C-alpha positions in Angstrom: -42.5 30.8 -11.5 -39.2 29.7 -10.9 -38.1 26.0 -11.3 -36.1 26.1 -8.1 -37.3 24.8 -4.9 -38.8 27.8 -3.0 -37.1 26.3 0.3 -33.6 27.0 -1.6 -34.7 30.7 -2.6 -35.7 31.2 1.0 -32.7 29.4 2.8 -30.6 32.0 0.7 -32.8 35.2 1.1 -32.2 34.2 5.3 -28.3 34.1 4.6 -28.8 37.9 3.4 -30.6 38.9 5.7 -30.1 42.1 8.7 -29.3 40.5 11.6 -31.4 43.1 13.6 -33.7 44.1 11.1 -36.6 46.5 10.7 -39.5 44.0 11.5 -41.9 46.8 8.9 -38.8 47.0 6.4 -38.3 43.2 6.4 -42.1 42.5 5.4 -42.0 44.9 2.4 -38.3 43.1 1.4 -40.0 39.4 1.6 -42.9 40.7 -0.3 -40.6 41.6 -3.1 -38.7 38.4 -3.2 -41.9 36.5 -2.5 -43.8 38.2 -5.4 -40.9 38.3 -8.5 -39.3 35.0 -7.1 -42.4 32.9 -7.0 -44.9 35.1 -8.7 -47.3 35.7 -6.1 -48.8 38.9 -5.9 -49.9 39.6 -1.9 -52.7 41.8 -0.6 -51.8 44.6 1.5 -52.8 42.5 4.4 -50.7 39.8 3.9 -47.5 42.3 3.9 -47.7 41.1 7.5 -44.1 41.0 9.7 -45.7 38.1 11.7 -46.3 36.4 8.4 -43.1 36.9 6.0 -41.1 37.4 9.2 -41.8 33.6 10.1 -40.0 31.2 8.5 -43.0 28.3 8.8 -45.4 31.0 8.2 -44.1 31.8 4.6 -43.6 28.2 3.5 -47.4 28.1 4.2 -48.3 30.8 2.4 -45.7 30.2 -0.9 -47.1 26.6 -0.8 -51.1 27.7 -0.8 -50.0 30.0 -3.1 -48.5 27.5 -5.3 -51.4 25.1 -5.6 -53.8 25.0 -8.1 -57.1 25.8 -7.4 
């Protein structure tokens, strides 16, 4: 897991996004970022444009996954 705060990584990634992305392709790109930057393995069900395309849902996913159980 990276020591950098998740909101900084997500903000930088948002600046690099295509202005008119394909939702499915953008979900795959975001899934790769989440898995690589935060060490979170996503299930196929979690690679959903509705979740990965929404900044608040994405933050919740990262926060919940990073919380120790």
